[in-house]
KOLSE-382409 format. One record per residue (C-alpha): x, y, z. Coordinates in pm, whole numbers, padded with zeros to 5 digits, always signed. Each point is the difference from the previous one (the first is absolute). Example, Ala and Ser with C-alpha at 12.3 -4.5 7.8 and 13.67 -1.06 7.14 Angstrom:
<pts>
+01230-00450+00780+00137+00344-00066
</pts>
This chain:
<pts>
-00166-00474-03162+00168+00244-00236+00253-00132-00246+00304+00173-00143+00200-00036-00319+00361-00049+00090+00227+00120-00282+00360-00114+00029+00268+00161-00215+00357-00128-00005+00226+00277-00122+00351+00142+00029+00122+00216+00285+00037+00288-00246-00367-00008-00100-00148-00093+00337-00096+00351+00109-00171+00075-00332-00196-00327+00011-00107+00059+00360-00116+00347-00096-00237-00151-00258-00180-00181+00280-00034+00318+00200-00135+00185-00305-00267-00268-00040-00102+00041+00363+00120-00341+00114-00113-00086+00352+00348-00105+00103+00339-00041-00167+00271-00237+00121+00358+00034-00128+00233-00295+00052+00350+00115-00091+00250-00277+00081+00292+00242+00025-00179+00217+00252-00118-00302+00198+00346-00158+00004+00171+00326+00095-00228+00067+00293+00031-00354+00127+00381+00013-00031+00017+00335+00178-00241-00116+00271-00211+00304-00077-00298-00222-00077-00139-00268+00218-00159-00233-00259+00263-00272+00003-00279-00257-00026-00086+00089-00358+00034-00283-00253+00314-00014-00212-00194+00046-00326-00060+00362+00098+00357+00089+00092+00175-00203-00272-00210+00108-00297+00171+00179-00288-00275+00250-00079-00246+00222+00183-00354-00128+00053-00280+00256+00028-00353-00093+00099-00304+00222-00027-00360-00065+00100-00310+00117-00185-00362-00069+00103-00176-00257-00216-00286+00221-00115-00152+00120-00328+00293+00236-00060+00267-00267+00033+00021-00100-00369+00050+00358-00116+00256+00068+00272+00196-00310-00096+00007+00115-00363+00130+00340+00107+00262-00160+00219+00118-00232-00279+00026+00287-00246+00194+00223+00239+00226-00286+00101+00089-00065-00362+00068+00369-00061+00272+00000+00265+00221-00214-00225+00127+00303-00192+00144+00153+00318+00219-00291+00111+00278-00176-00190-00055-00345+00154-00369+00010+00073-00172-00297+00162-00368-00027+00092-00129-00350+00063-00363+00011+00116-00211-00255+00183-00350+00029+00146-00165-00164+00298-00331+00032+00180+00042+00079+00370-00259+00000+00277+00005+00319+00205+00100-00174+00320+00290-00171-00179+00117+00326-00159-00007+00189+00327+00173-00265+00208+00225-00213-00221+00333+00174+00068-00102+00123+00345-00009-00344+00159+00365+00038+00106-00081+00288+00234-00194-00011+00326-00001+00218+00315+00311-00071+00201+00126+00132+00329+00359+00092-00077+00116+00140+00332-00131+00051+00351-00249+00261-00125+00015+00032-00378-00244-00205-00206+00038+00019-00379-00338-00042-00168-00048-00025-00379-00232+00281-00107-00267-00243-00124-00027-00178+00336-00215+00103+00296+00175-00002+00337-00116+00101+00347+00306+00096+00206+00045-00092+00361+00085+00262+00259+00338+00166-00063+00042-00155-00346+00119+00223-00283-00152-00092-00337+00185+00069-00324-00232-00048-00300+00198-00090-00308-00060-00059-00369+00332-00133-00127-00083+00018-00370+00195-00242-00217+00346+00097+00118-00002+00047+00374-00093-00220+00289-00201+00030+00315+00267-00016+00268+00039-00368+00088+00351-00042-00140+00254-00036+00285+00184+00320-00096-00319+00204+00023-00127-00177+00309+00327+00056+00188-00003+00366-00104-00348+00046+00141+00092-00179+00323+00308+00219+00051-00199+00309-00091-00258-00085+00266+00277-00027+00258+00215+00302-00085-00209+00257-00185-00088+00281+00239-00326+00194-00030+00030+00340-00166+00289-00121-00220+00078+00105-00355+00065-00310-00213+00166-00056-00337-00089-00333-00166+00257-00066-00274-00109-00251-00264-00360+00005+00115-00150-00255-00245-00365-00037+00095+00036+00260+00275-00071-00250+00277+00279+00123+00228-00082+00366-00060-00365-00059+00086+00091-00206+00306+00226+00284+00118-00281+00253-00040-00241-00221+00194+00257-00060+00273+00014+00371+00075+00242+00163-00243-00088+00362-00077+00162+00004-00345+00090-00284-00236+00176+00034-00334-00021-00320-00210+00258-00009-00280+00055-00232-00295+00177+00004-00336-00279-00198-00166-00294+00217-00114-00237-00296+00036+00104-00040+00363-00062+00369+00066-00345-00019-00160-00106-00308+00197+00148+00130+00326-00187+00329-00035-00325-00184-00070+00052-00209+00311+00080+00309+00205-00330+00155-00105-00187-00327+00061+00134-00003+00356-00100+00362+00058+00351+00110+00094+00058+00236-00293+00023+00288+00246+00303-00167+00158+00161-00207-00277+00097+00074-00360+00149-00222-00273+00255+00160-00228+00226-00108-00286+00362+00033+00109+00339-00172-00021+00071-00097+00361+00033+00324+00201+00171+00207-00269-00126+00358+00010-00235-00059+00293-00009+00298+00236-00024-00015+00376+00074-00267+00257-00195-00285+00146-00017-00189+00326-00036-00340-00162+00111-00138-00337-00110-00342-00123+00139-00176-00307-00128-00346-00089+00204-00046-00315+00320-00196-00072+00348+00006+00148+00171+00179-00290-00252+00283+00004+00014+00026+00379+00377+00036-00020-00049+00293-00240-00266+00148+00228+00193-00002+00328+00178+00336-00041-00322+00167-00119-00190-00147+00294+00255+00135+00245-00026+00353-00137-00382-00013+00000-00043-00130+00355-00018+00209+00315+00232-00087+00288-00102-00337+00147-00228-00059-00300-00072-00359-00100+00097-00171-00327-00194-00322-00067+00140-00218-00279-00148-00322-00137+00001-00215-00312+00356-00114+00074+00107-00354-00082+00168-00153+00305+00336-00039-00177+00010+00376-00067-00086+00110+00353+00362+00014+00131+00087+00238-00284-00299+00222+00071+00062-00011+00375+00361+00107-00049-00097+00286-00230-00261+00125+00247+00247-00011+00288+00271+00175-00199-00248+00274-00093-00074+00068+00367-00316-00203+00051-00047-00209+00314-00173-00332-00066-00287-00025+00249-00161-00327-00111+00006-00236-00292-00239-00282-00088+00021-00299-00230-00271-00201-00170+00103-00280-00235+00262+00163-00224-00105+00359+00069+00135+00260+00242-00151+00324+00128+00168+00239+00242-00058+00322+00183+00289+00238+00064+00027+00341+00160+00196+00301-00117+00256+00106+00258+00147+00349+00020-00104+00272-00243
</pts>
């Protein structure tokens, strides 16, 4: 069994990207970035489904970066290079922090330690979300979405995502053009493509989300149908769609409603999710006042998802 040197560096948010880049320059066989602010934000916004993560990850003050190097004859020299380059970063940051610890990791532990949270799961009547490292043999009529969530995005089992997929299965018509606003891991965009959409535009304001979503789109072999793009909601987006989905938070959905109306064809569907139950009456009222007809809404624990249809033109 191969063994790996796990190098853990605790650093500041300001220096995190530079430290992570050192691992990539050394050819690390995997880099994990645990940024508590990013983790907390995605959990709060319901854009990430890893609510099971331990509190020490989300409540930490600094960023933790882990890189993995093979324990071979070159390891000692590579560690020296890493230490030297890490120390040289101090001159570029005013409050530089780089606390280093080392651990020996068996290959099977390295490849599976943080992946134990995620297993294949049938989310809707047809859609099965399968982590990219798992093998899965679909039954007849099942739609498989392969997903690698990275460190900041989940695999689809959060109620807000699950309800979105279930409503999408029910109301998304084949041959539709879909806009997925706040795409995160891209799970809804990929599901839409595999449910018969002919064009899917996955949008997010977080560059990391766009990168991961695009990787997942390619992994699922739907790059000819779907595309991930950096964008602030629907600002500047050209053309109209038949179906818009937004699994974000109530405040952002309220800002999105007028844009969604102008970007939907007549009778087009607007699927919203990620809404705390207490905020649903406010969102429902805003949708109705904007000319949307509520077709169905679902609740799971404290979360609400709803599908509405644009009336008129």
